[in-house]
N, C-alpha and C positions, 0 to 999 in steps of 0.2 A: 473646657473640652468635655464632650459627652463620653461617659465610660464605655458606651457601646461601640465607639469608634476605635478603641484600643485594640492592639494586636496581642494574641490571635483573637479575631473578632468573635468567633464561635464561643470561645471560653468566656470572654467578658460579657457576651450577651446572655449566656446561661447564668452567670453570677448576677447580672442585673435582674433577670427574671426571679431569681431566688430572693433577692432583697425586697421584691414587691409582694412576697407571700408571707403573711404573719406566721411565726413559728416559735412562740414561747415554749419553754420546756413544759411537757405534759399536755401541750395543745398543738400537736404536730399534724392534726387532721388535714389541713389544707395543703401542706407541703407533701404529705403522704399521697394525697390524691393527685398532686402534680406529678410525682414520680411514677405512680401507677399508670397515669395517662401517657407519660413519656415512653414507658416500656411498651405499651400497646401501640403507640404511634410508630415505633421503630421495629415492631414485630419481634421483640425480645422477650424471652421467658422471664416472667416477673412473678415473684411470690411475696406474700406478706404473712409474717408469723403472728401468733396470738398477742405478742407484745406490741406489734405495730412496726417492727423492723421490716424494711423492704430490701429484697435481693433481686437485682437485675443481672441476668447472665447474657454473655455474648460469646459466640464461637471465636476461635482464633482466626486470624487473617490467613490468606493464602500462604501455604507452606508452614504454618504454625498450628494447624488444626489439632495435631496430636501431641503438642507440647503440654507440659504440666500446667494446670489451672493456677492462675494468680488471683488472689483476693485483694481488692482495693476497698478501703473502708473510710467512711466519714460519718459524722452525726448530723441529724436533721435540725436539732433545736439550737437556739442561740440565747445568750445571756441578754436580758432586757433591762438595761440601765439607761437613765436619762438624767439630764440636769434638772434641778427642781423647778427652774423657771421655764421649762419647755413643756408645752401641751402636746402630749403624744399618747396614743393608746396602742400598745404593742399587739393587742388582740385583733385589731382591724386596720391599723395604719401601715402603709408601706414605708420602708426605710428611705430617707431622703439622702441618697448617696451622691457624692460629687467628687470630681478630680481636682486635686490641689498639687500641682507640680508632679512629682513622682509618686504621689500617694493618693489612694482613694479613702475618703472619710465620709462621715455622716453628720447631718446637722443636729447636734445636741443630743444624740443617742448613740448607743452601740451600733456598729456597722453590721455585725453578724458575719464578718469574714471568717470568724471562728464559729462554725466550720463550713460556712457557705462556699468558700473558695475551694475547699476540698471536694465538696459535692459537685461544683461546676467543672472541676478537672475530670471527675469520673463521668459526668454526662457528656463532656466533649469527646472522650474516648469511646463511649458507648455509641455516640452518633456518627463517629468518623467513618470514612470509607478509604482513607489513605494513610492511616497510622498503623504500622505493623505491631501486632501484639499477640501473645498466647491467649487461650481461652480465659475470659474474665468473669469473675463473680464480684459484682459491685454491691457492697453491703452498706445500707444507710440505716443507722441505728437511731432510736428515740431516746430522749431524756438523758443525754449524757451529762448535762450541766448541773442537774439538781438531784441526781440519784443513780446515774449509770443504769437506769432501769432496763433499757434495751439490751445492753451487754449482759446484765445479770440474767435476763430471761431467755437469752439466745439458746436454742435447743441444740443438742448434739445431733448431727446429721443434716443440719440446715446448710452447712458449707461443705464443699468437697475438696477445695484447694488446700495445699500444705504450705503455701508461701503467702504472706500477708504484708501489704504496704499500707500502713496507717497514714492518713493525710491530715493529721490534726496537730502538727507541730508549727512553731511560729518563729523559726530562726533560719535565716538563709545560709546555705552551705553547711548544714549540720545534719548528721544522721543520729537519730536517737534510738538507743537499743535497750533502754530501761526507764522505769518511772517509779514514782513513789506510790505507796498505798495510802489510803486515807480513811478517816472516820469522823463523823460529825457528833458533836455533843451539844445537847440542849438543856439549859437550866431553866427552871420555872420557879420564880419567887413570888409568893403571895403577899398581898398588901390590902389594907383597908383605907377607905376615905374618911377624913374627918374635917370638921369646919376649919376654914383658914383662920388663923389667929388675927385679932384686931391689932392695928398699929404697925402693920407690915406693908412693905411695898413690893410689887410684883415686877419681875423682869424676865426677859428672854435672852439667852446667850446661844450663839450659833457658831458652828465651825463649817467653813466652806472652802472651796478652791483647791482641795487636795487632789492629787493625781489618782489615787485609788489603784486599780489594776488587779491582776490575777493573784489570788491568794497563794498560789504555788510559785509561778514563774517570776513574780515581782516581789516576793516576800523579803528578799535579801537586798533590796535597793534602798533601804533606809527611809521609805515613805511613811508619812504620818498616818495614824489611825484616828479617825474623827471621834470614835467612841472613847478611846483612851485620852485624847486631848481634852475633850469636853469634861470627862469625869475627873481628870486631874485638877481642873480649875474648881469644879464643884466640891471636890473633896477638901481642897484647901479652905474654901469658904466655910465648909461645915466644921472645920477645926476651930475657926476663929469666931463664928457667930452661930445663931440658931437658924440654920438654913432649913426651909420647908420646901420640899420638892413637889411640884405639881405634875410634871411629866418629863420623861426622858425618851428621846427617839433618835436612833442613829443606825445607819447602814441598812442594807436590804438583803443581799445574797450571801450565802455561806462561803462562796468561792470568790468573792470580791472584797478587797481591802476597802473598808468603809471610807467614803469621800466626804460625807456630810453628816452632821448630827446637830440636834438642838435640844435645849431643855428650858422649861418654864419653872421658875421657883420664886420664893419670896424670902425676904430678910426683914428684921426689925428696921423701922424707918431711921433710927439713929445710926445705923451702920451703912447707910446709902453711900455716903462719900468715901468711906473706907473701902467699900466694895469696888467702887469705880477706880480708885487708886490701885487696888489689888489687880483688877482686870488689866489696867494699862501696863503694870509691871509684868504680868503673866504673858500678855500679848508680845511684849518685847522679848521676853525670854524664849518663847516658842519660835518667833521669827528668827532669832539668832541661832537656835538649835537646828532649825530645819531650813535655813536659807539656801543650802545647796540642793536639797532634794525636793523642797516644797516652796518654790519662790512665789506661788500664787495663793498661799495660805491666807485666809481671811477670817478673823475672829470678830464678831460683832456683839455688842451689848446694847439693849434697848429696853425702855420701859414697856410694860405690858399691862393690859387691863386686869384689874383684880379678879381673882378666881374664887368661887364659893368654897371649894374644898381643896385639900392637899393630901398627899400620901402620908400615912401615919409615920411619925418620927422614927420609930424603930426600924420599919421596913426601908425607909429612905436611907438610914445609916448603913443597914446591911447591904443594900444595893451598891452604894458608893464604895464601901470597903471591899466588897468582893470584886467589883469592876477594877479597882486599883490593883488588887492581888492577882487577878486572873492574868496568866501570861499571854503575851502576843509577840509574834515575830519568830526569828530564827532561834532554835534551841540548840542545834548542833550542826556542824559541817562534816561532810564525809571525809574519812581518812583514806578511803580507797580511790576516790575520783576527785582530785583537787578542784576546788571551785564549786562543787555540787553541795547544795543544802541537803543535809540528811534528814533533819527533823524540824518541824515548825508548827506554829498554831496561829490561827486568825480569829480574833475577837470580832465576829462579823456583824452582828446586829443586836440591838436592844429595842424591844417593842412592848408597849403597854397594851394589854388585852382588856376587853370589856368585862371579863369575868373575874377581875381582881387579881390578875396574874401579870407579872413582868416576865417576858420570855427573852432569854439571851441565847443566841445561836453562835456556835464556834465550829471551826473546822481544823482538824489536825492531819498532818501528813508526815510520812517518814518512809525511807527506803529500807528501814530495818523494822520488821514486824513488831518486835518487843518494844522498841523505842516509840513506835506509833501508839501503842497502848499506854506506855508510860506517860507521854505528854497528855494524852486524853485523861488519864487519872489525875494528873496535876490540875487540870482544869476542873475536874470533878471535885477534887479536894477543896479548891477555893470556894466553890459554891455550896458544898455540903457544910462548910464551916459557918455559913450564915443561914442554914436551915432550908436551903432550896432543894427542890426535887431535881434529880439529874438523870437524863436518859441518853445513852449512846446509840447511834445508828448501827446498822449491820457492818458498815465499813466495806472496803474493797481492797484486794491484794495489790501489791506492787508487781513490777515486771523485772525480773532479775536479768541483768545484761549477759549476753552471750557473744563474747569476742570472737568465737570460732564460727559465727554465722556465715553460711555461704551467700545469703542475700546481702549481708553487710559488705562482703568482699566485692560483689558485683556492683552494688550501689557506689562504693568508694571508687572503684576503677572507672565507672561511668562518669562520675563527677570530674575526676582528674583528666580524662580524655576530652571532655567537653570544654572545661574551663581552665585547664592547666593550673590547677590548684588542688590541694589536699583538703577534703572536707573534715570538719571536726566530728569526732565520734563521742557522743555524750549520753548521759542519762538525764532525765528531766525531773524536777521536783514537783511538777504538776502531775495530776492523775491522768492516765490514758486508759482507754478501754482494753488495751492489749493484755494487761494482767488477767482480766476476766476471760478473755478469749483463750488464753493459755490454760486456764483451769478446765475449760470445756474441750479444748483441742490441744493437748500437751505437746504434740509433735510440730506445731506451727513454727516456722522460721519467719521472724518479723523484724521490720524496721519502721520507723516513723520519720517522715520528712514533711516539709511545708515551707511556704514563703515567709518572708519577714513581715511581722506585724508588731505594732506598738500600741500600748494602752489597752490591751485586750481586757474585756469585762468592764470597761468604763466608756463614757461618751467620748473619750480621747482616742478610741480605737481607730487605727489606720492600717491600711494594707499597701505594701510596696508594690508598685507596678512592675519595675524591672525585675524584682525578685520573683514575682509571680510568673513572669515570662520565663525566667531561668529555671524555676522549679518545675514548670510544666514540661519544658524541653528535657530536663533531667529525667522526669518520670517516664516520658516517652522512650528515652534512650534505655533506661533500665528495662522496660518491658520488651524492647526489641532484643536486648541481650538475653532475656529470659526465654 
């Protein structure tokens, strides 16, 4: 089935158009031009600020012209992840989306429903002639995924509404009224190259087939971290033999749990068979540990051509030790909202740089500001202990839940009347731009809703068709009641 034949057709056609426009984080020029052209085509007031955020305004429909303005918000950029065997250039290639039963998926890449479907809902409302709504300010922000740049740079006075509906959530029938704050931590470990020793054999070990996923929303699902798994095997080898590391490469994005990693290393030839036995034992152990959460885990070991140089032994040991010590996963659960992860950290990527530097990127989240800094300092301590340089990003604030929100009451009543069910009211462990909006506009009454998605931030990303239809119907009903 063609996605463009789904109902409501206008919504799905806009989402299809969005998937055809490359929009990596920090490279939103093409999607920005598309939005500006859309505003001009529909004779709607359209403004672009210095950061590249786009605001498209539409008057209220008949009878609603004088009602209070409502802000709808989504972000333009998408996470760009692909399977290693897929040839794809996110800067120029359109996403190859397809329908599979009740889901829309992409061929070997992220789909970009996060947050393309939110944008499509906003465009559908802006283009509509028969959907009742109050005056709308539709805010499309840039660079949410890699720095929240657009939300950070949003100027006071750019928005006039006092009610905001964020469309960047990923769970059906749930209203989000809070989110975690976050901070990134980057460690840089220097190393030197030295000649590879004689009488050693070279091998490559790889970790593949993991689910990955969102480093906030999926961090409590028990999924494997490719960097941690790979390092665990190498660390054991280093205890038992004279391991010489050639390279270590794993993960890509700070906000994605790493799905794949590989290393090239060498050992004394006399340890070759012992290493293969160790690998077989390790593979069995990991498959047993992760059989429920990572059924497609694949560990491979293969001979590799000899390399002229290796990382100096001291730096190699420091890297392996610090990677083992560096925390990853859930650090604390909330005592205020059962089931909510309070604090976590993601060991996101390990990359060898050409300037003799190994760069390790991590991402920390917490709904408690002091705990956010505490987990970041734990990561810092692990890397300082091996002589690495450590830098923390600016971070972003969380969004404190407001159970007395008038918008929350309207959204809840709307869902109950439409679907004869009570929506869940939650906070999310992922970061949303709402916390930054609240800093600039402290009077805002906000909720976040969105359709069901799975595998977000990974090539397994998929968007529920029935949930999208329900969520759009729900959004329209909320607006009619506002």
